[in-house]
C-alpha positions in Angstrom: 0.0 -0.1 0.0 1.2 3.5 -0.7 1.5 6.1 1.9 -1.8 8.3 2.4 -1.5 11.7 1.3 -0.5 14.2 3.7 -3.3 16.7 4.6 -1.2 19.7 4.0 -0.5 18.6 0.5 -4.2 18.6 -0.6 -5.0 21.1 -3.1 -8.1 23.4 -3.6 -10.0 24.0 -6.5 -8.6 27.5 -6.7 -5.0 26.5 -6.4 -4.7 27.8 -2.7 -3.1 26.0 0.2 -5.3 24.2 2.6 -2.9 24.5 5.3 -4.5 27.3 7.3 -8.3 25.8 7.4 -6.8 22.5 8.3 -4.7 24.0 11.1 -7.6 26.1 12.2 -9.6 22.9 12.5 -7.2 21.1 14.6 -7.1 24.1 17.0 -10.8 24.1 17.1 -10.8 20.6 18.1 -11.8 18.9 14.9 -15.2 20.7 14.8 -15.2 21.2 11.1 -18.4 20.3 9.2 -17.9 17.0 7.6 -20.1 18.0 4.9 -18.0 20.7 3.7 -14.7 20.6 2.1 -11.4 21.7 4.0 -10.6 24.2 1.1 -12.6 27.6 1.1 -15.7 27.6 -1.1 -15.0 30.9 -2.5 -11.7 32.5 -3.8 -8.6 33.1 -2.1 -9.5 36.3 -0.6 -12.3 34.9 1.5 -11.2 33.6 4.9 -12.8 30.3 6.0 -14.9 29.9 9.1 -13.5 29.8 12.4 -10.2 31.4 11.1 -10.2 34.6 13.3 -11.0 32.5 16.6 -8.1 30.1 15.7 -5.7 33.1 15.1 -6.6 34.7 18.6 -6.1 31.3 20.2 -2.6 30.8 18.8 -1.5 34.5 19.4 0.7 34.8 22.5 -0.7 36.2 25.9 0.5 39.8 26.3 2.5 40.2 29.5 1.4 42.6 32.0 5.0 43.7 32.3 5.4 44.6 28.6 3.9 48.0 28.4 5.5 51.1 29.5 3.9 50.9 33.0 5.1 47.2 33.6 8.6 48.2 32.4 8.6 51.2 34.7 7.5 49.0 37.5 10.0 46.4 36.8 12.7 49.1 36.8 11.5 50.5 40.0 11.6 47.0 41.5 15.2 46.5 40.5 16.2 50.1 41.9 14.6 49.1 45.0 16.4 45.8 45.3 19.7 47.3 44.4 18.9 50.2 47.1 18.4 47.5 49.6 21.7 45.8 48.8 23.5 49.1 49.3 21.8 49.9 52.5 22.6 46.3 53.9 26.2 46.8 52.8 26.4 50.1 54.6 24.8 48.7 57.6 27.5 45.9 57.8 30.3 48.4 57.3 28.9 50.5 60.2 29.0 47.4 62.3 32.8 47.2 61.8 33.5 50.9 61.4 36.7 50.9 63.5 38.1 48.3 61.1 36.8 50.1 58.1 38.3 53.6 59.3 41.5 52.0 60.1 41.9 50.4 56.8 40.9 53.6 54.8 43.2 55.6 56.8 46.1 53.2 56.5 45.5 53.4 52.7 45.5 57.1 52.4 48.7 57.3 54.6 50.3 54.4 52.5 49.5 56.3 49.2 51.2 59.4 50.6 54.2 57.6 52.0 54.6 54.8 49.5 56.6 57.0 46.9 59.3 57.6 49.6 59.7 53.8 50.1 60.2 53.3 46.4 62.7 56.3 46.3 64.7 54.6 49.0 64.7 51.2 47.3 66.0 52.9 44.0 68.9 54.4 46.2 70.0 50.9 47.1 68.1 50.5 50.5 66.4 46.9 50.9 62.5 46.7 51.1 62.5 46.1 54.9 64.9 49.1 55.7 62.9 51.6 53.4 59.8 50.5 54.8 60.8 50.7 58.4 62.4 54.4 57.5 59.1 55.5 56.0 56.9 54.0 58.6 58.7 55.4 61.7 59.0 58.7 60.0 55.4 59.0 59.6 54.7 57.6 63.2 57.1 60.0 64.6 55.3 63.0 62.5 51.8 62.1 63.8 52.9 61.4 67.4 54.9 64.6 67.4 51.8 66.6 66.5 49.6 64.9 69.2 52.3 65.3 71.7 52.7 69.0 70.8 48.8 69.6 71.2 49.0 67.9 74.9 52.0 69.7 76.1 51.0 73.0 74.7 47.5 72.7 76.4 49.0 71.6 79.7 51.2 74.6 79.8 48.8 77.3 79.3 45.7 75.8 80.5 45.8 77.8 83.8 46.2 81.1 81.8 43.2 80.2 79.4 41.0 79.3 82.4 41.7 82.7 84.4 41.1 84.7 81.1 37.9 82.7 80.3 36.4 83.3 83.6 37.4 87.3 83.4 36.2 87.3 79.8 33.0 85.8 80.5 32.3 88.4 83.3 33.3 91.1 80.7 31.0 89.6 78.3 28.1 89.5 80.6 28.5 93.3 81.3 28.6 94.2 77.6 25.3 92.3 77.1 23.6 94.1 79.9 24.8 97.5 78.9 24.0 96.9 75.3 21.2 98.5 73.2 19.2 95.3 73.2 18.0 94.4 76.6 19.2 90.7 77.4 18.1 88.9 80.6 21.2 87.0 81.9 19.4 85.0 84.3 18.5 82.5 81.7 22.3 82.3 80.9 23.4 81.9 84.5 20.6 79.3 85.0 21.8 77.3 81.9 25.5 77.6 83.3 24.2 76.1 86.6 22.4 73.2 84.8 25.6 72.4 83.1 27.6 72.5 86.4 24.7 70.1 88.0 25.2 67.8 85.1 28.8 67.4 85.5 28.4 66.4 89.1 25.4 64.1 88.3 25.5 60.4 87.5 24.6 61.1 83.9 27.7 62.7 83.3 29.6 59.6 84.9 27.7 57.6 82.5 28.8 59.6 79.7 32.3 59.5 81.0 32.2 55.6 80.9 30.7 55.9 77.2 33.6 58.1 76.3 35.9 55.6 77.9 34.4 53.0 75.4 35.0 55.4 72.7 38.5 55.9 73.7 39.0 52.1 73.7 37.6 51.9 70.3 40.1 54.7 69.2 42.9 53.0 70.6 42.1 49.5 68.8 41.5 51.5 65.6 44.8 53.2 66.0 46.9 50.0 66.6 45.0 48.4 63.7 45.7 51.2 61.4 49.5 51.0 62.3 49.5 47.2 61.6 47.6 47.7 58.1 50.1 50.6 57.2 53.2 48.7 57.8 52.1 45.7 55.6 50.8 48.1 53.0 54.1 49.8 52.6 56.1 46.5 52.8 54.0 43.9 51.0 51.5 46.3 49.1 52.8 45.3 45.8 52.9 41.7 46.4 49.2 41.8 47.6 48.1 43.5 44.6 50.3 41.3 42.2 48.3 38.4 43.9 45.0 39.9 43.2 45.7 40.9 39.5 46.7 37.4 38.8 43.1 36.4 39.1 42.1 38.4 36.1 43.0 38.3 32.4 43.2 40.8 29.6 41.2 44.2 29.7 39.9 43.3 33.2 43.3 43.1 34.5 44.8 46.2 32.6 41.5 48.1 34.0 42.1 47.0 37.7 45.8 48.0 37.5 44.9 51.4 36.1 42.2 51.9 38.9 44.7 51.2 41.6 47.3 53.4 40.1 45.0 56.3 39.8 43.4 55.9 43.1 47.0 55.7 44.7 47.8 59.0 42.6 44.7 60.8 43.9 45.0 59.7 47.6 48.8 60.3 47.8 48.6 63.7 45.9 45.7 64.7 48.0 47.4 63.9 51.3 50.7 65.5 50.5 49.3 68.7 49.0 46.8 69.3 51.8 49.5 68.6 54.4 51.7 71.3 52.8 48.8 73.8 52.4 47.8 73.0 56.1 51.3 73.5 57.4 51.4 77.1 55.7 48.1 77.8 57.2 49.1 76.8 60.7 52.3 78.9 60.6 50.5 81.9 59.3 47.8 81.9 61.7 49.8 80.6 64.6 52.2 83.4 64.0 49.5 85.9 63.8 47.9 84.7 67.2 51.4 84.8 68.9 51.8 88.4 67.9 48.2 89.4 69.1 48.8 87.6 72.4 46.0 85.0 72.2 46.5 82.1 74.8 46.8 78.7 73.2 48.3 80.1 70.1 50.2 76.8 69.4 47.3 74.3 70.1 45.1 76.5 67.9 47.7 76.4 65.1 47.7 72.7 65.4 43.8 72.8 65.2 44.3 74.9 62.1 46.5 72.3 60.6 44.3 69.3 61.4 41.0 71.0 60.1 42.6 72.0 56.9 42.0 68.2 55.8 38.4 68.9 55.9 37.7 70.8 52.8 35.4 73.9 52.4 34.5 74.1 56.1 37.9 73.1 57.7 39.6 76.4 57.8 36.2 78.4 58.7 35.7 76.0 61.8 39.3 76.6 63.1 38.9 80.3 62.4 35.7 80.7 64.5 37.5 78.7 67.4 40.4 81.1 67.2 38.0 84.1 67.3 36.0 82.9 70.0 39.3 82.3 72.3 40.3 85.8 71.3 37.1 87.2 72.1 36.8 85.7 75.7 40.7 86.1 76.6 41.6 89.3 74.7 38.5 91.3 73.9 36.6 92.1 70.9 39.3 94.2 69.2 41.6 91.3 69.0 39.0 88.9 68.2 38.3 91.3 65.1 41.9 91.2 64.2 42.0 87.4 64.4 39.0 87.4 61.9 41.0 89.4 59.4 43.9 87.2 59.6 41.7 84.1 59.3 40.1 85.7 56.2 43.5 86.8 54.5 44.9 83.3 55.1 41.8 81.6 53.5 42.1 84.0 50.4 45.8 83.1 50.0 45.0 79.4 50.4 42.1 79.4 47.9 43.6 81.5 45.3 47.3 80.7 45.5 48.2 77.6 47.3 45.5 75.4 46.2 45.8 76.0 42.5 49.7 75.7 42.5 50.2 72.8 44.9 47.1 70.6 44.7 46.6 71.3 41.1 44.1 69.0 39.6 44.3 66.2 42.0 40.7 66.0 42.9 39.1 66.9 39.6 35.7 67.3 41.4 33.2 70.4 41.1 32.8 72.3 44.4 29.2 71.3 44.7 30.2 67.4 44.6 32.9 68.3 47.4 30.5 69.9 49.5 27.8 67.0 49.1 30.5 64.3 49.7 31.5 66.2 52.8 27.9 66.4 54.2 27.2 62.9 53.5 30.7 61.7 55.2 30.1 63.6 58.2 26.5 62.3 58.6 27.9 58.9 58.3 31.2 58.8 59.7 31.6 62.0 62.1 34.9 63.7 62.0 36.6 60.6 60.2 34.0 60.6 57.5 34.4 64.2 57.0 38.2 63.8 56.6 38.1 60.6 54.3 34.9 61.4 52.3 36.3 64.0 49.8 39.5 62.0 48.6 37.7 58.5 48.4 35.0 60.3 46.3 37.8 61.6 44.0 38.9 57.9 43.9 35.5 56.8 43.1 35.3 59.4 40.1 38.6 58.2 38.7 37.7 54.5 39.0 34.5 55.3 37.1 36.3 57.1 34.5 38.6 54.0 34.1 35.8 51.4 33.6 33.3 53.5 31.5 33.9 54.9 27.9 30.3 56.5 27.7 31.4 59.8 28.4 31.4 62.0 25.0 34.8 63.6 25.0 35.4 67.2 23.4 33.3 69.8 22.2 29.7 69.0 20.9 27.9 71.1 18.0 24.6 71.2 20.1 25.9 71.0 23.9 28.8 73.3 23.3 32.3 72.9 25.0 33.3 69.9 27.1 32.9 70.9 30.7 35.6 68.6 31.7 39.2 69.9 31.2 41.3 67.6 29.0 43.9 67.7 31.9 41.4 66.4 34.4 40.6 63.2 32.4 41.9 60.0 33.9 43.7 59.0 30.5 45.9 62.2 30.8 47.4 61.4 34.2 48.9 58.0 33.2 52.5 57.8 32.6 54.0 56.5 29.3 55.4 53.5 31.4 52.0 52.7 32.8 50.2 53.1 29.4 52.7 50.5 28.0 52.0 48.2 31.1 48.3 48.4 30.5 48.7 47.7 26.8 51.1 44.6 27.5 48.2 43.5 30.0 45.5 43.7 27.4 47.3 42.0 24.6 49.5 39.4 26.5 47.5 36.3 25.5 47.2 37.6 21.9 50.7 38.1 21.6 51.5 34.5 22.7 52.5 35.4 26.2 51.7 33.0 29.0 49.9 34.1 32.1 51.8 32.2 34.5 52.5 28.4 35.4 49.8 26.4 37.1 50.7 23.6 39.6 50.6 21.0 36.9 53.3 23.1 34.8 55.3 23.5 37.8 55.4 19.7 38.2 56.5 19.2 34.6 59.1 21.9 34.8 60.6 20.0 37.7 60.4 16.7 35.8 62.2 18.4 32.7 64.8 19.6 35.2 65.4 16.3 36.6 65.9 14.7 33.1 62.6 12.8 32.7 61.7 14.7 29.2 58.9 16.9 28.5 55.6 15.3 29.1 52.6 15.6 26.9 49.8 18.0 27.8 46.8 16.2 29.0 44.3 18.4 27.1 46.0 18.9 23.6 48.8 16.1 23.6 51.3 18.6 23.0 54.4 19.5 24.9 53.9 21.7 27.8 54.2 25.5 27.1 52.9 24.8 23.6 50.2 27.3 22.3 46.9 25.7 22.3 44.8 26.2 19.2 
């Protein structure tokens, strides 16, 4: 017997194909009229009965997430999920903030002192001796600053307290005799309440809490010292170990990210330290000439607060002016304010552009926002670390993203980013050559390093066993795989 004809091969009287009506019949559960032919009764332009219902049954159901509202909802859900992950990470970091702050401070100090270690090594010093010299030098500098603060405060504390009491009484007399009547009874009451708080149990509890904070500070300081030492001594080894887990373009971008981060952090610390030292010398000298008590501690305070951009110098100036007002009167306080304003102008218009250059490459608004967020999250340490690490984040974004349109645009106008601020302009020729070698190392036939199996084969070859064949390709070890 011959094979029966396939239904889709039947022809209609008009020459049209019967695949569509037969398919509709199958979809409709074989409910076709047995008395009619599967082919359409009229011309090819007439659709068979039930064709529209069959087409609707075959059409895929429209997803509720396919329209614009659904896509917006899916993006909102993704955004909320990412935000939840970010909040969770921040919460975890805040639980170990002592470790986090210690590591961040150690990294920023290592970036600043690292070039000294390399310079000593190029002069013939061993890695250990160069690390110890730089490490002890930075510890001596920080320890000397702290010791100077303590000694200066202890030597002039009695003078400051006596002058403060006398100045407070003078301030009360000025307020009472001023044009605006002020009732000093409320001020005296507040002072009395403050004294009662000091002698109460709540103050003792606060002191215990402060003792716990001091313990955390000492712990973080010791951890920072240890991390700083190992970053100076084995920083390149640790980063070498990390890069070996990546290949090609990723390895090149990771290496460039670290180089630019170290450049930003080191330049920021060194430049800010120099500018802060100049500010401290100028303001401290003016305070000594004006006879303001605690001139040296106030100068040290100027140096420390200079590491807080935008508002650091203002905070130090306000404190110095208040001390001068209480101890020396309004005329000397006004003179201190004039000195502070003049030094700030010198810093902002001369020192910062020349010394700092384009290290941060951040807009002033971004600096202010980073400073605010850092202060809210991490307090004084957050205020100090927020701006440099924001600059690091911006440098890393430039390394990993190429979506930014460089140069002038006929519609948008000039490029708001200076060519010198772009990350590719800050790499040396040696660094660029290193990145290119990383990108094309495998394409040029270079090997990424011996695996444990290759190391065993090399030892066998050295022992005279002869080159073993590769288990994957059957070729000698070291031969390029197709």
